[in-house]
ZAMARGU-4260 file (C-alpha; in steps of 0.2 Angstrom, whole numbers, plus 5000, padded with zeros to 4 digits):
<rodrens>
0) 5254/5675/5746 | 5240/5662/5740 | 5246/5665/5722 | 5265/5663/5727 | 5260/5646/5736
5) 5249/5640/5721 | 5265/5646/5708 | 5277/5636/5720 | 5265/5621/5721 | 5262/5619/5703
10) 5283/5621/5699 | 5286/5607/5712 | 5272/5595/5703 | 5281/5599/5686 | 5298/5594/5693
15) 5292/5579/5699 | 5284/5576/5684 | 5301/5578/5676 | 5308/5567/5686 | 5299/5552/5684
20) 5295/5555/5665 | 5304/5540/5655 | 5319/5543/5645 | 5318/5545/5627 | 5320/5527/5618
25) 5335/5527/5605 | 5336/5515/5591 | 5348/5501/5592 | 5364/5504/5586 | 5375/5486/5585
30) 5371/5474/5573 | 5383/5456/5572 | 5382/5446/5556 | 5386/5428/5556 | 5391/5419/5539
35) 5385/5400/5536 | 5396/5385/5531 | 5406/5385/5518 | 5409/5404/5516 | 5415/5417/5526
40) 5411/5435/5532 | 5416/5443/5515 | 5398/5440/5508 | 5390/5452/5519 | 5400/5467/5512
45) 5385/5475/5502 | 5374/5471/5517 | 5389/5479/5529 | 5392/5496/5517 | 5371/5498/5517
50) 5369/5497/5535 | 5383/5508/5540 | 5378/5522/5528 | 5363/5520/5538 | 5372/5524/5555
55) 5373/5506/5563 | 5387/5500/5570 | 5391/5483/5561 | 5403/5469/5564 | 5405/5452/5556
60) 5407/5435/5564 | 5422/5426/5557 | 5419/5409/5563 | 5430/5393/5561 | 5419/5380/5557
65) 5429/5367/5566 | 5416/5364/5578 | 5399/5369/5584 | 5406/5373/5600 | 5420/5383/5592
70) 5407/5393/5580 | 5396/5397/5595 | 5410/5403/5605 | 5418/5415/5591 | 5400/5423/5589
75) 5400/5425/5609 | 5417/5433/5608 | 5412/5446/5597 | 5396/5450/5605 | 5406/5452/5622
80) 5414/5466/5612 | 5399/5476/5608 | 5394/5492/5620 | 5376/5488/5622 | 5360/5479/5616
85) 5364/5470/5600 | 5353/5465/5584 | 5361/5444/5580 | 5358/5441/5562 | 5364/5422/5554
90) 5363/5416/5537 | 5361/5397/5533 | 5371/5387/5546 | 5373/5403/5556 | 5356/5402/5560
95) 5360/5386/5571 | 5374/5397/5579 | 5363/5413/5584 | 5351/5401/5590 | 5363/5395/5604
100) 5372/5410/5604 | 5358/5422/5606 | 5356/5419/5623 | 5371/5431/5626 | 5364/5448/5638
105) 5368/5459/5624 | 5356/5450/5611 | 5339/5459/5610 | 5333/5452/5593 | 5337/5438/5579
110) 5337/5440/5561 | 5337/5423/5551 | 5341/5426/5534 | 5340/5410/5522 | 5344/5400/5538
115) 5341/5386/5550 | 5334/5389/5567 | 5332/5374/5577 | 5326/5371/5594 | 5334/5364/5610
120) 5338/5346/5606 | 5335/5347/5588 | 5352/5348/5573 | 5349/5356/5557 | 5355/5341/5548
125) 5340/5329/5554 | 5327/5344/5550 | 5336/5345/5534 | 5333/5328/5529 | 5314/5329/5534
130) 5311/5343/5521 | 5325/5341/5508 | 5332/5354/5497 | 5338/5351/5479 | 5356/5350/5486
135) 5349/5335/5499 | 5342/5327/5485 | 5360/5328/5473 | 5371/5315/5476 | 5389/5318/5477
140) 5390/5336/5478 | 5393/5337/5497 | 5414/5332/5499 | 5421/5325/5512 | 5439/5325/5515
145) 5448/5309/5524 | 5448/5320/5542 | 5428/5324/5540 | 5428/5340/5533 | 5415/5345/5520
150) 5413/5356/5505 | 5404/5359/5490 | 5409/5353/5473 | 5415/5368/5464 | 5410/5364/5448
155) 5392/5363/5456 | 5393/5377/5466 | 5387/5390/5456 | 5372/5383/5450 | 5365/5377/5468
160) 5372/5391/5480 | 5374/5406/5469 | 5365/5406/5453 | 5361/5424/5455 | 5377/5429/5458
165) 5388/5436/5443 | 5396/5420/5437 | 5415/5425/5440 | 5409/5430/5458 | 5401/5414/5460
170) 5415/5404/5455 | 5426/5413/5467 | 5417/5410/5481 | 5417/5392/5475 | 5435/5392/5474
175) 5436/5400/5493 | 5426/5388/5502 | 5429/5387/5520 | 5429/5367/5525 | 5415/5364/5537
180) 5416/5350/5549 | 5404/5337/5548 | 5400/5338/5566 | 5395/5356/5564 | 5379/5350/5556
185) 5372/5338/5568 | 5377/5344/5585 | 5361/5347/5595 | 5356/5364/5601 | 5358/5367/5620
190) 5347/5384/5619 | 5335/5392/5608 | 5335/5411/5610 | 5319/5413/5598 | 5311/5406/5612
195) 5313/5423/5621 | 5319/5435/5610 | 5309/5443/5596 | 5316/5437/5578 | 5314/5441/5560
200) 5315/5429/5545 | 5319/5429/5527 | 5315/5416/5516 | 5325/5415/5501 | 5313/5409/5486
205) 5322/5400/5475 | 5335/5393/5487 | 5343/5377/5483 | 5354/5373/5499 | 5339/5376/5512
210) 5321/5371/5506 | 5310/5387/5507 | 5298/5377/5514 | 5308/5372/5530 | 5314/5391/5531
215) 5294/5394/5533 | 5293/5382/5545 | 5305/5388/5556 | 5301/5405/5554 | 5282/5400/5557
220) 5287/5390/5572 | 5297/5405/5579 | 5285/5418/5576 | 5296/5428/5566 | 5291/5442/5556
225) 5294/5434/5539 | 5298/5442/5522 | 5299/5431/5506 | 5310/5437/5493 | 5305/5429/5477
230) 5316/5418/5466 | 5331/5423/5478 | 5346/5411/5479 | 5355/5404/5495 | 5366/5419/5493
235) 5352/5429/5495 | 5361/5441/5508 | 5375/5445/5491 | 5364/5446/5478 | 5349/5454/5485
240) 5357/5466/5499 | 5345/5480/5498 | 5331/5470/5503 | 5342/5460/5517 | 5348/5475/5523
245) 5331/5483/5523 | 5324/5469/5535 | 5338/5470/5547 | 5338/5491/5548 | 5318/5488/5550
250) 5322/5475/5564 | 5335/5485/5573 | 5322/5501/5573 | 5310/5490/5581 | 5321/5485/5595
255) 5322/5499/5607 | 5335/5503/5620 | 5332/5517/5634 | 5343/5531/5631 | 5354/5539/5646
260) 5347/5553/5654
</rodrens>
């Protein structure tokens, strides 16, 4: 009888242990990519293809660039469609968008790709003037339409924005620009998701659109895990997709979500 009672006690203890053991964590699967100004989401295709082959569910935001509020709303609309924890990635001006939209409850991490990352009350235009890029020092490249939408001089675009892309591709991107309202760059942020969520940052070492030193400063302030891609242009997401995808995948695997029992 003693042996029977002891066996029952052990079985009960093991059963109790099984009920309190935490579920094994599963890697995050949802990734949302946000493009920057003057371009659209098609530039993410090389990164998208790599990440989907690795098993991630990747969605791109096509923001209209008509106002900062419209662009943040576009990002949140896609985040609402995600079925759980999501890694939010932004390039260039898209960094401002993910900083604001990243407070969304589905977002568990942020990746900045040659991107701005302002704080509450800041805007990327003012910050860019404090640490000017080659673009900022070159007069006449940014064109403005009568109704206050901006674009880059298509002749100068390949040299400044995408010098490490094949010439034909760079010229196509230059001729297919999404014109951005002037106000998108100067609207102060009302939220800064990097203050409460883990972040990763990619510095494009040869960036002429955003000063690489400004990128470094943003990421240091946000305490982001930073990767430098030497010599890469502002089009780093398209010209160095393997390196960019590797950072995104590493970030996604670093952020865990609890598994269903």
